[in-house]
N, C-alpha and C positions, 0 to 999 in steps of 0.2 A: 349277545354274550360272546360269540366267537371273535367279534371285532375287539371287544374289551380285552379278552385274553391275549390276542395278538399284540394289541397296543402295549399291554403290560410286559409281555415277553421282550418286545423291542426295547422298551425302556430299561428293563433289567440287563439286556444284552449290552446296551450302550454304556451303562454304568459299570458293567463287568469289564468292558474294554478299558474303561477309565482306570480300573485297578491294575490292569495289565500294562497298558501304555497310556499315559496321561491324555485325557481329552485335549488338553491345552498344548500337547505336542503331537498332534495327529491332524494332518491337513484335511482328512476326510470327515472329521467330526467338528462341525462348526456350530451346531445347536442341538439341543435335546428338549423336546416338548415345547418349543417356541412356536407361537402363532405365525401364520403366513404373513408376509409383508402386505401392507395395505396403505391407502391414503391416510393422511393425518385427519382424524375426525374431530379431535378436541385439542385446542391450543392452550386452554387454561381450565380453571375449575368453575367457570360460570354456570355451565349446565348442572342441574341438580344431581345427575348420576355420576359426576366426576368429583373425586376428592384428591387434592394435591397433597402428596406425602413429603414435600420439601420441609426442611427444618433441621433441628438438632437431633442427630442420631447417635446411638452408642457406636463406639469405634475401637477396634484393636488393631495395632500395627505390628507386623512381623517383617523383619529384614529379609527373610528368605522363606520360601514356601515350605521348606523342610521343617520349619519351626512351628507350623500351624498344627493345632490339635486335630486328631483324626476326625472328630465330629464337627470341626470348625466352630467350637463353642469356647470362647475365651473365658478365663477365670476372672479377668479384670478388664474393665472398660474405661476408655477415655471418651471424649465427646468430639463430634465433628459436624460442621454444617453441611447439609446436602441441598443443592449441588455445591461441589467444590473439587479442587485438586488437592490430594492429601499432601503433596510436596509444598503447597502454599499454606498449609495449616500446621506446619511444624513436624511433619512425619517424612523423613527422608529429604532428599534434595533434587531439584529439577536438573535435567541434563539437556544440554543443547548439542546436537550434532546434525550435520546436513546429510551426508551419504552413509557414513560408517554406522553400522548397527551398534546399539548399546549392549550387545551380547555377541558371543561367538557365532559367526554365520555358518550354520550347519542345519539347514531346514530339514525337518520341522522342529528340531530340538532347540531348547533354550538353555544356554549355560552362560551366566553373566558373572564376571569377576567379583562384583560386589553384591551378588545375590539377586534373586527374583522375588521382590517384596510382595506382600499380600496385605490387603486391608479387609477386615471383617466388619461389616455394617449391620446394625440391628435397630429396629424400632417397632413399637406397638401401634396397632390401629384397630378400630372397632367396626363391626358390621351388625346390622339388625336382622333383616330377613336373609335367608340363604336359599331356601327351596325354590322360590319363584324366579330367581335371577341367576345370571351368570356373572362371575366376578373376574376381572382381568387386572393385572398389574403391568404397567407399561413404563419402561425405562427409556428415555429418549437418547441417552448416551452413557455408556459405562466403558471404561478403558482398563485393560484390553479384553479381559474375559472374566466371566463370573459364573458361579453356581448360586442357585436360589433355593432357600428353604422357607417353608411356611409352617409355623407351629412344629418345628423340628423335623418336618418331612421334606425330603429332597424333591424339589419340583422340576428343575431343569438346569440347562447350561446354555450359555450364549457367548459368542465373540463377534467382533466387528465394533470397534470403539465408537464409531460415529453414526451408526444407524440404530433405529429403535429395536428394543427387545421386549416382546409382549408375551405374557403367560396367562393361561386360564388357570386360576387358583381355586376355583369353586369347591372342588372336592376336598381341599385341604383346610377349609375354613370351618369355624364354629361360630355360633351366635355370641356376640360380645367381643371381648378383647382377643386379638390375634397377634402373632409375632412374625415379622418378616426379617429374614437374615440373608446377607449376601457374602460370599467369599470372592473378593475381587483380586484377580491376579495381574501383576504389572505387565508381564510379557507372556505371550502365547505364540503358537505357530502363526496365528493371524497377524502377529506383529511384523512378520516378514513382508507383509503387504501394507505395512503402515510406516514405511521408512521416509516419511515426509520431512522436508527441511523445516525443523522447528523444535520447540521444547518438548521433551519427552516427559509427560506427566501421567498421573494415574488417578482413578477414582470415579465417582458418579458426577458427571460434568453437567448434566441437564436435568430437566424436570422428571419427577416420578409421580405417576398418576395411578390411583385406584379407580377403576371404572366398572360400574354395574350396568348390565344390559338385560333385556328380556331374553327368554330362551330362544325366541325367534327375533332376529335383529338384522339391521343393515351392517354388513361386514365391511363393504368397500363400495366405492363408486368411481366412475371416470366420466368427467364432463368434457366434451370436445365441441369446438365450434369450427365449422368448415365453410368454404365458399363465402368468405367474409367480405363484405363491402359496405359502403354507407347505406346502400339500399336494403340489403338483407343479409342474413347469415343462417346457416343450418346448425341447430343445436342437437347433439346426440348424447344421450345418457345411457351408460351401462351400469347397472346397480346389482351388486352381489348381496343376496339375502341368505343368511345362515340359519339353519333350522337345527336346534339342539334338543328338540323334543323327542321322546321315545315314540310317541304317537301323536297324531293330529289332535288339536284341541279346538278347532274352529276354522273358519274361512278367513284367509288373509288377503289383503290387497295392498298395493303400493301406490302412493300418489306423489307427484312432484308439483312444485310451483316455482316459477322464476319471477322475482319481483324487481321492479324498477321503482325504488322507494316504496310507496304504498300501492302501486299499480301492478297487477298481475299481467305479465306479458306472455307467459306460456304456462300451461298446466296439463296434467294428464293423470289417469288412474288405470291401473291394471290389476287383475286378479293374479295371485301367485300360486303356482303349482309347487307344493311342498313335499312332493313324493321323494325327493332326494335331499341330501344334507345341504347342498348349496344350489341356489337358483339364480340365474342371471335374468334380470328384467331390463328391457331396453325401451327407451322413448326417443322420439325424434320430433323436432318442431322447427318451423320456419319463423325466424324472428324478422320482423319488418322494421326498417329504419333503426337498427340497433345503435346503441351508444357504444362506440368501440373503445377497447382498452389500448393505451399506448403509454410510453414512458412519460409523455407530456400531459396526457389526459387519461389517467389510470382509472377509468370508471369501472366499478364493480357492481354486478347484480347480486341479489340475495337468492340463493337456491335453497329450497327446503324439500327434503325427502321425508315422507311420513309413511310409516308402516302401520297398517290398520288391521285390527281383528274384529270382525263383525261390525265394522264401521267405527270402532274406537281406537284411538292412538295407543300404540304400544312401544313405538320407538320413533324418534325424530332426530335427523341429522341435518344441520345447516352448514352452509358454506358460502363464501363469496367467490364468484367466478367472473372472469373477464372475457368479453367477446373479442377474440383476435385470432389471427392465423399466421403462422410462420411458414414461408415457402422459399424455394431457391429459383431464381430467374434463369433464363437461357444464357444470360451473361455471367452466371455463377455469383450473382449478388444475393445477399440475404435480404428477405422482403417481409415486411410487416403489413398485413392487410392490403397487399398490392403495391406498397410503397417501399422502395429500396432504402436501406439505412446503413450507416457505418457504426461498427462497434467501437465505442470510445470507452474502453474497459480497463479494469484493474483487478488484480488478484487480491482477495481478502482472506487473510489467515485469521482464524479466531484466536484472539490474544487480549489479555488484560494485564497491565503491569502489576496489579495487586492480586488478582484472582487467578492468573495464569490461564488455563484452558477453560475455565468457567467464565462465561460472559453474562453479567447481570443484564436485565432488559434495558436498563438506562444506557449501558454501554452500546448495546445493539442499536438503540434509537439514535444515539450520537453518531454512530457510524453511518447510518442511513442519511442523516442530515449533512454530514461532511461530504458524502458521495454526491448528493444532489447539488450542493452548493459549489462543488468543484467541476460541474458540467460533465461528470462521469455518468454514462448511461448503462453500463454493463458491469456485472461482477462475476468473476470466475471464483467459485467456492474452492479455494485451494487449501489442501488437496483432498477434500472429503466433503460430504454434505454438511451444510451449516445448520444452525439451530432452526427449528420450525418457525419460531417467532420472526426470524430474519426474512423468511419467504413471505410471511404475512405482511411485513412492512414493505417489502419490494413490490408486492401486488398493490398495496395501498398508496405508496408514494410514487411509484413508477420507476422501476429499475429492471433491466433485463438481467437474467441469471443464466450463466453457463454452469450447470449443475454437475458436480464431479463425483464420481465414485471413489470410495475409500480404497484406492489401489495405488501404491507406489512401492517398488522393490528395487530402488536405485542401487542399494548396496550389494545386490547380487550380480551386477554387471548387465551388459546389453547383448552379449554374444548369444547366438541361438541356443547353444548348449549350456548357457549359464542362466539366462533369464527365466524367471518363473512364468512369464507370459507365454513361453513356448513349452512348458512342462505340463503334459496332460493331467498329471496328478493334482495340479493346482487349478484345473478348470472350474471345479465346483466353487471354490472360494471367489474366483474372479467373477463368475456369473452371478452368484448370490449377492455380491456387493453392488453390481450395477442394477440388479433387480430391486434391491432394497431402496436405492435412491429413486429409481423411476416410479416404483409403486407408491412411495411416500409422497412424492412431489408432483405427480402427474396432473393435478388439478390447479396448479398455480399458473396464472396468466404470465407471471414474470419469467418463468422458466422457458427459454427459447432453444436450448441445446443441451444434450447429454454428453458428458465427457467421460471417457473410459478410465481416466486416472492421470497419473503424471509419472514420467521417468520410470516406467515399469518395463521397458523393453518392448518387444513385439513378438507376435507368434499366434499359434492356434487359439489361445485363450482369448485374444482380442477378437478373433472371428466369432467365437462363442458368445462374447459379450454383445457384439453387434446383433447377432441372431436373437439373443434373449431380449435385448432392448426393443427390437422391432416386433417381437411377439406381444409386447405390452403396448407400445406406442409407436405409431408410424407417422405422427404429426410433427415430430421435431427431428432435426438432423443430429447426427452424432459427430463428435470431434475427438481427435487424438493427434499428438504431435510427432509420432514416429512415422517416417515415410519409407521404411523398408517393407518389402512384401511380407505378409499379405496386407493389402490396403483395405481394411475392413470398414473404415469410417466414411462418413458422408462429407466431411470437410477437413482439409489439412489444418493441423494445429501449429505449424511452424516448420516442420521438416518438409523436404521436397525431394522427389526421387532423383533428380538430376543435379542435386547439390551435394557437395562432399559431406556437409553436416546434416545427415539425414534425420537426426533426432530434433533438429530445428530449434535450438535454443539461442536467443540473443543474436539474431541475424543482423548483419550490417545493412544499412539503408540501401546501399548499392546492390547488395545481393538480393534483397527483397524485390527491387525493381527488375533485376534480371529474371527472377522467377515469374513476375507478371508478364514480362515480354515473351517468355517461352510459351505462354498459353496455359490455361488451367482448365481441367475438366470437372473441377469442383471448387467451392469457395476456399479461400486461403486466409486463415486467421493466425496472427502471431499471438498465441495464447500466453506467451511470456516474452516481454521485451522491455527495453528502457529500465535496466536494473538501477533501483533507486538508493543504493547503499551510500550513506554519508552524504557528502557534498556532491550531488550528482544531477542527473537528468540533462546532461549536455546533448546537443543536437536532437532534442525531442521533436522540434518543429519539422525537421526533415522527414521523419517517419510519417507524420500526418500528411505532408504534401504528397508523398508517394501513395498512401492509402486513397487519397482523394482523386488521384490521377487514373487509377485502374479499377474498374468495377469489381473484378474477382478478388481484389484485396479488400476484404470486408472489415479490416481494422485490427485491433490488437488489445491485449491486456497487460498493463504495466506491472512489473514486479517491484514493489507491491504497495499495499495500502498503508500499513502502520508498522513502525519499528517494534520488534518483539523484545523490548527490554523489560527486565523485572526490577521494580523499584526496590532498592536495597540501601542499607546504611553501612557506614564504615565500621560500625560495631557489630556487623554480622546479622542484622535483622532484615527479614523480608516477609511479604505476605501478611498473614494474621498477626505476626509478631510486631509489626510496626505500630507504634503508639498512636500516630496520626497519619493515616495513609494519604489523605488529601494534602496535608502539608508536605509530606515526603515527595509526592509527585510534583508539587510546585517547586520545591527546592531542587529536585533533580533536573529541572529545566535550566538551572544556573550552574556555571562552572565553579569548582572549588568548594562546594558545600559537602556536608557529610553524607548526603543522599545522591545516588546516581542510578542509572539504569544498567543493571548487571547483564552480562552476556555470557557466552560459553566460557568455562574456565573460572568463573567467579564464585563457584560453589564448592570448590575443593575436591571434586572427584578427579580421579587420575586417568580416566579413559580419554580416548581421542575426542577432541571437540573442534568446532569450527569458529570459535571465538565470536567476533562481532558480525559474522556473516548472516546473523538473524536480524540485522538492523538495516533493512532495505526500504523502509516506508517513506512515502511522501509526506506522512504525518509522523510527529513524534509519538513516543509510546503512550502518552496521555491524550493523544488526538489533537495536540496543538499543531497549528499549520506551520509550514516551512516555506522557504522560497521555492522549493520543488513543487509544492501543491499549488502555489500561485501560478507557476508556469503551466502546469497541467490545466488549470482552469482556463487560462487564456488560450491555449492551443486547442482545447476541446470545445470552446464556445461555439454556439450554433448560429451565430450571426457573422457574416463575412463583410469586410470593409475593403474597398479598393479605391485609392485616392488618385485624383488627377487635379492638382492645383486647388481650385475652389469647388471641385465636384467630388462627391463620394458615391460610389456604387455600393449599395447595401444588398446583401444576399441573405435570403431566409433558408438556413440549412436545417431547420427543424423538420421532423417527420409530419407533424400536424399543425403545430401552433402558428397562428397568424401573428405577425410582428406588431399588430395593433394592440396586443396585450402588454406592450412595453413602451415606456417613455424614452424617447431618444433626445439627447442633448449634445450640443457641440460647444467647444470653447477654443478660442485662439489665444495662445500664450506668447507673450513677448519676453523672451529670456526668462521664463518661469513665472511671469506675472500675467494673470488673465486680463486681456484687453477687450475681448469681445466674446459674447456667448449667445446662444439661442437654442431653439428647439426644432426638431424635425418631425413632421407628421408622417409616420410610416405605417402603411397598411398593405402588407405584403403576405400573400398566401405562402404556405410551405413550398419550397422549391423555386420561388420567384425571386427576381432581383430588379432593382430600379436605381437609376442615377438621380441623385439629389444635388442641388446647388446650394452652397452656403451663401446667404445674402450679404452684400456689402463686404465681401471677404477681403478684397485687395486694397480697399480704401485706407490710406494712412500708413501703409507699410513702409518702414524706414530701411533704407539700404544698409547692408553691413550688420544687421541685427538678426538674431535667430528668432524665427517664429515656428511654433509647433501647433498643429491643429489636432485636437483630441475629440473623439466621438464616443459616447457611452449609451448603453441600453440598460434600463432598470425596470424592475417589476412595478406595475402601476398599483397593485394591491398586494396585501399580505397573502402568501400562499401557505400550503401545508408545511413547506420546508424552508421558507425564507420570509423575512420581514418585508414590508412595503419599501420600495426604492432600493432593493437589493440589486447590485450590479451583476448582470449576467453576461455582458459582453462589452468590450472596449477595444479601441485601436487609436493609433496616432500616426501623423505624417509630418515630417520636418519640411516646412514650406521654404524657409530660407535658412541656410546653414550659419552656424556660429562663426564669427570672425576671430580666429585665434591670432595672437600676436606672433608674426613670423620672426620678429627680432626681439625676443624676450631679453636676450643677453646684452644689456647696455649698462655702462658704468655711469655713476653720478659724476657731475663735473668737478665736484670737490670732495675728496676723500682723504682722511687722515690715515696713515698706516704706521705700524710699528713691526719691525721684523727682528726677532730674536732667534737664537739657536733652537728654542723649544716651540715657538709659536709665532703666528702672524696675526696682527690685529688690524682690522679695518673699521673706521668710524665715519658715519655720516649723521650729523646732528646728534641726537640723543640715542642713535642706534649703533651698537657695536657688534661686530662679528669676530669670533675667535677661532682660529684654525690651528689644530694640533699637528705639528710636523711629523711627530713619531707615528701617529695613526694615519696621517694623511687625510684627516676629516675635519669638518666644521664641528666644534664641540659646544659652541655657545652662540646664541643670537639674542642680544640684550637690547632692551629699550627702557630708558629711564631707570636703569639698574635692575630691571626684571628680566630674568633669563627664560627664554621660551624653548630652549633645547636642553637635553639632559645627557650630553656627552657622546652620542652616537649619531652619525649621519652617513651610513655605510651603504655602498652598492650591494645589491643582493640579487642572486640568480636562483634562489632556492625557496620553496614553500614547504610548509608542514604537509607532508604527503597526504593527499586525499585517498579514499579507498579506491577510486577509479585510476589512480596513478600506477596501479599494479602492472600495466602493460609497458610503462615507461621507466619504472624505477630502476631496473637493472641498467638500462642505458644511461640514466643520470648518475648512478653510482660509479659506473665505469669512467664517466667524464669527471667525476669528483665534485659534482655540483653541491653535494651535501657536506663537503668538507674542504671548501676552498679557503686557502690562506691568501691574504693580500700582502704583497710586497710593494712598498713605495719605492719607485725607481728614481724619481726626480721631482723636485719642487722648485718653482721659480715665482718671483713677484715682479711683474713688469706692468707699468701704467695702472697700478692699483688692481691688477688682475692676478689672482693666484692660479697657477697652473700646476697640476699634480698628475704625474704619470704613474700608473700602477700595473702590476701583473697579478691576476687572480688565478690561482692554480692549486689543485690538490697535489700533495707530494708524489703520489704514485700514478697520477693520471696523465694522459697524453693530450689533454684538452685544456685550454685556458682562455682567459679574456685579457686583452690589453685595453686599458682605458685611459683616456685623457679627460680630466675635468678642469673646467675653468670656473672660477668663483670670484664674485665681486659684489659690491653694494651698488644698487641703482639709486635714482633720485627718490628721496623720501626714506631711504634706508632699507629698501627691499633687498633680500638676498637673491642674487642672480646666479644661476648655475647652468652651464652648458656641458654636456658629456658626449664623448664619442666612444663607442664600444665596438671592439673588433675581436671576433673569435679567432683563436690561434690553434692550429692542429700540429701535433708532433707525431707524425706517422700514425695518427689515430683517426678516428671518425667522429664528427660532430654529432651530438644527439639529434634525433629527428625533430624534437620540439623541446623547448626549455620550459621549466615551471613558470618563470617570470623574469622580467628585467626591470629593475627599479631600485628604490632606496628603502632601507629600514631605518627609521628615525625615532629616537627616543625623545619624548616630550614630557613635561611635568605632569604629575597625576591630576593636577587641578584642571588640565585641559582635557575634559571628559565629555564634551558635547561637540557635535559637528552640525553645521548647516552647509548643504551642498546643492549645486545645480548640476543635475545629471539624472541618471536612472534611479528610481526608487519606488516605494520607500524601502523595500527589502534588498537583499544582495543580488548581484547579477554578475555574469561572466560573459566572455565573448561568444559562447555557444549556449547560454541560458539567460536570456535577457528580455524575451518577448513579454513576459508577465509584468515587467517593471516599466513605468512610463517616465518620460522626461518631466522634470519639475524641480522646484526648490523644496527641499525637505530638511527637517531638523530631527536629530535623534541623539539620545545619550549613548555612551559607550557600551553599556550593558544591553541596551536594546539592539545593538548592531551585531552582537556576538551570537552565533548559532551554535548551540551546545550539542554537537554531535557526540554520540556515545564514545567513540574513539576520537580524541582531540585531533583536529586537522585544520587545514586552511579553510577559512570561512569569512563571511561578512564583507566581501569585496563589493564596492560600488563602481560601476563601469560608466563609460561615456561621460565622465565628470568634466565640466568646464572649469569649475573652481570649487574649493572646499575651505570652509573656515573651521578651524579647530580651536575651541574657545573654552574659557572657564565660566563660573557663575556670573562674573562681572562683564561677560562678553568681551573679554580680552584674550588675545591669542594670536594665531598666525593664519594667513590666507594663502593657500597654495593654488597655483595655476600653471599652465604650460603652453607650449606652442602647438600642442595637439591634445585631444582628450586624454585624460589620465584615469587610472584606477586608484582607489584609495581604500584603506581599511584602518580602523582605530581599535586597538585591543589593550587589555591589561596584561597581556602575555606576549613574550617574544616568539618568533618563529621557532627558536630552539626549544622553548618551553613546550609548545604544542607538539613538536616532533618527538620529544622525549617522554611524553606522558602516554600511558596506556589507557587510562580512564580519567573522566572529568574530575573526580575527587582529588586527583594528584596535582591539579593545577593550583599554583600559589601566585597571588598577585605580586608583580614586581613593584618597586618603589618609584616607577615611572610608567608611562603609557607608551605603547608602540604604535607609531604612525607609519603605515606602508604606503608609499607613493610609487605606483608601477606605471611604466610607459606601455608595457604590454604584459598581459597575464594569460598564460596558456589556458586552453579550454578544459572543461570538466570531462566530457566524453562519457563512455559507458564501460570503461575497462575493468571494473571490479568483477563483472561477469558478462563480458561482451567483447566488442571489437575495439581496435585501437582508435585513438582520437582521429576524427576526420581531418584531412590535410589542411583544409581551409581554415581550421582553427588552431593550427600550429603557432607557437611563438618561436619563430625560426632562429637558428643560430647563425646570424648574419650581422653585418655592420649596421649600427644604429647611431643616430644623432638626435638628442633630445635637449630641450631647454625648459627649465622650470623657474618659478619665482616664489619665494616665501616672504610674505609681507606681514609685519607686525601690525595688528589691528587693535584698536582700543575704544572705539565708539560705535554706536548703532549704525551710523552711516556706512560703515565698512562691512556690516554683517550681511 
């Protein structure tokens, strides 16, 4: 009775405090009457004692908390699906901001210019028996804080948007129908720790369960495997039994069994002492020749825990567990079951373009499949714990997880006197959030590391988080990216004590290598690198090379997995308002439609936003692949290939897999055509390598012809995540180089010409070239009366800026590259060669180009062009790198298909090409356009030997040069892309734009990282190039 009175007094006190100073504006009040955190016991409603309360609920929306009735009982209800984000259901608007809080930063108080909105949720449910059972309601995720009522009685309060909230509601229930009501508050003091880079939404985001348990039941358990090897492993179980009986009603025992299919491999039974409310029962067992869990062979045993009363079942908990052990080696490597491995990781933010922060299970499954198919082995749950279903799938399909606490306070700053990480008043919230994720996910084999959070500064609260983590789990290392003292973590997350950038974000390749050379006393993980914003992922291969070189560099996690765009129409619809969401997503992939992926600022709110900084994925918002994801797949592949003429050394970089599980084939291509092929029988254990000889390799090779050897590894059988013959690894080697024509520029022996004040005409047979003297350009190339040019053949040094050009854009603007005017200085016609001299300069810039172009017709009527380019400085400085050097050519709209010999099938650039292989490819103009949310340079094909630009009749032009060229074909000009903010603004021109670039600058990582690597500069220096444009009109030319 005394305990009951004390409990009631504490409850009354808490709610009294609420009346005086709001619970949701008090950093010391994070929960009232909430159950202690524990492992996920139920993932769905398959068990008989679990009822899923998802579905259509009553809902009332208030723009500000001041409008909510005192009893939180609305007079009028709307409807809303649960789970969902209310901003995606027509109530309020989503906000995107990276660092800036969406309210005035004055912790713990909340004051927002547009109000602090509230959603009231209500639904009925039924229960039959009450007396013999204990009833709990469990919310897997509610953002950001909520009060709970059952049958109009206030039950409790909770905050922490991304961890479960569970309440014992037994005493509030009645037999029959009951009413559940929530008052969900958009922002609370806990929101100061939820300043993650992403969309700010509100509501019930995950499943809601009603769970009935016996009065004595299994509250929690922790399954640990240690000393793991192929020979044996130790299994240790700690099981928490909760006794809610007023007095004993019999003898209880606890049994466990571990099943390998139908075979029991371990079991035990113990009597329980129920003299206290909670009892810990432990078991241990030695497993002989266990089947080990790994990302490649994710074997799971079935664990059953059974609570018995007088020998009869009263409670059963089942779980799938993996036998595996994570350790750190003396070399500071991360080790799985005694085998070191590299983290080939990525940050995954929970996002759906239709549902926002609610992820349907289908979306989560698609995410898992994409990750596996891209050779990614690790996910960092950025920047909070993911859906419980996600961990189930990671266990099942084989993915490592760096599990992150819901802690980010970036907007408060990082200085010791600013950051909440160093404010003792906020210790409770930091600690509770790491405890919540560790307790919930401790039994998942996939979880290999605990993360304290992200961009939350550093201080005493991080030390407290480390201590709290180790009090629960000593089997996994911790990780955090700040390297200022105190160093509480077990592994560096990006920062390093002796580097200037101690918060460790987006380190340059050379800086990472310097860190490795200094020596490390713990593993070093780049938990964010390779910022994938827009047309990105330049020099990704160099990071992997450094990781593989130094044992203590254990890998990294790309930022990030998927673009966080919200599918929207130009008539202002999004989310539930869209008539056909599937169609809208499909159309958003295309430029110039009424549907697009909206970013920050597209929803009308007037607060600070970070616009398209949420679009950093290697996959599009709808999970469509991009050239970035192809590059990642290639760099992360687990099979290495090293070529030496007719020999290839194959390395097995898997942790466990033998390469006998894959079929290996090779093909020899003669200028894009397969001339020889065969198979390789590869039987290599993990970590092994062997040299293989390609049979009859050199027989029949023709001098002066390019030969490329390609090797591929594919799955022999269908797997859980891929079809049979899915390609997991590939590589190529150029055996003999292409013979480029060193003397492209030659004139035909017989050319007719006409020179007027306005233009020059050259004719060879039925081919005519027209040169406009005013523009100083070729404006027509005709054959048999058909023109294959549309009035522009202009030199260009500018590209539609990509997001990564942020580091170079100021330099380029100073040089006037975005606004160059061309002045024709002199034109001559001698020996049927047009020579035109030009100056290209912006009016206010001190930098220019002087060019000399020579133009003629060769034998057969091919347009021949030679150009000399010289940068000129007028007391100025040349840009470090140029966007591009080439031509922007307008061609008829009918020329809408290309066939090319070069890298493909997707786009490639000088620092992102490894995923694309040499070959002959054909693609339509729309297939080649990559519709990034903010229009920018895209679709380039590199290392091109020749390209045919043709119409449906296969008539058109063939372009080649004296060196490899880059090309792209688009429906939009560079200016169109530069001037558009969003894809819906793009309007097709009445011609197509063909870009032929002699050199195109690298992509780099400049949107949130370092400057472009010097070796990928398009330098401002003198160039000489020659190209040929030949009219083609039959299949023999294609």
